[in-house]
C-alpha positions as CSV (number, residue, x, y, z in Angstrom):
1,M,-1.9,-47.8,-9.6
2,R,-2.1,-44.0,-9.6
3,H,-3.0,-42.1,-12.7
4,I,-0.2,-40.0,-14.0
5,P,-1.4,-37.2,-16.2
6,N,0.2,-36.9,-19.6
7,F,0.7,-33.2,-20.5
8,Q,3.3,-30.8,-21.8
9,L,4.1,-27.4,-20.3
10,V,4.2,-24.8,-23.1
11,L,6.1,-21.6,-22.3
12,I,5.8,-18.6,-24.6
13,D,8.1,-15.6,-24.6
14,L,5.7,-12.7,-24.9
15,S,8.5,-10.3,-25.4
16,R,8.8,-11.6,-28.9
17,F,5.3,-10.4,-29.8
18,S,4.4,-6.8,-30.5
19,D,1.4,-5.5,-28.6
20,A,-0.6,-5.5,-31.9
21,E,0.1,-9.2,-32.3
22,I,-1.4,-10.0,-28.8
23,Q,-5.1,-10.4,-29.7
24,G,-8.2,-11.7,-28.2
25,E,-10.8,-10.7,-25.7
26,A,-10.0,-7.7,-23.4
27,L,-9.3,-9.8,-20.3
28,L,-6.9,-12.1,-22.2
29,R,-5.1,-9.2,-23.9
30,A,-4.8,-7.3,-20.6
31,S,-3.5,-10.4,-18.8
32,L,-0.9,-11.2,-21.5
33,L,0.3,-7.6,-21.7
34,L,0.6,-7.6,-17.9
35,F,2.7,-10.8,-18.0
36,K,4.8,-9.3,-20.9
37,Y,5.7,-6.1,-19.1
38,V,5.6,-7.0,-15.4
39,F,9.4,-7.3,-15.0
40,T,10.4,-4.6,-17.4
41,P,11.4,-0.9,-16.7
42,E,8.4,0.3,-18.8
43,Y,5.9,-1.6,-16.7
44,R,4.3,1.4,-15.0
45,D,4.1,3.2,-18.3
46,R,2.0,0.3,-19.7
47,L,-0.5,0.1,-16.9
48,P,-2.8,2.8,-18.1
49,G,-3.2,1.0,-21.4
50,I,-3.8,-2.3,-19.7
51,F,-6.4,-0.7,-17.4
52,A,-8.1,0.9,-20.5
53,L,-8.6,-2.6,-21.9
54,L,-10.3,-3.6,-18.7
55,K,-12.8,-0.8,-18.9
56,S,-14.8,-2.7,-21.5
57,L,-15.4,-5.6,-19.0
58,S,-18.6,-5.9,-16.9
59,I,-18.7,-4.1,-13.6
60,A,-18.7,-7.5,-11.8
61,V,-15.5,-8.5,-13.5
62,Q,-13.9,-5.1,-13.0
63,S,-14.7,-5.3,-9.2
64,A,-13.2,-8.8,-9.0
65,L,-10.0,-7.6,-10.6
66,F,-9.7,-4.3,-8.8
67,V,-7.9,-5.4,-5.6
68,P,-5.2,-7.7,-7.3
69,L,-4.5,-5.1,-10.0
70,A,-4.3,-2.3,-7.5
71,R,-1.8,-4.2,-5.5
72,I,0.2,-5.0,-8.6
73,S,0.3,-1.4,-9.6
74,G,1.3,-0.3,-6.1
75,K,-1.8,1.7,-5.3
76,T,-2.7,-0.3,-2.1
77,G,-0.8,-2.0,0.7
């Protein structure tokens, strides 16, 4: 008999939280803020703040994130 995992999917509406309420390490905060604003009209206005959070990360982590984030922001093809 196959094993069937027992888990629950938890969805959180990030729009209900203020930016100040979204806390944690820089990478977590940047990711959550990106998810919060990605489909909103103010998305592009929020990108500089999200990128500022990422400046505190190591160079290796910044390099790994550069291409996906550049594509998201529309800077590359």
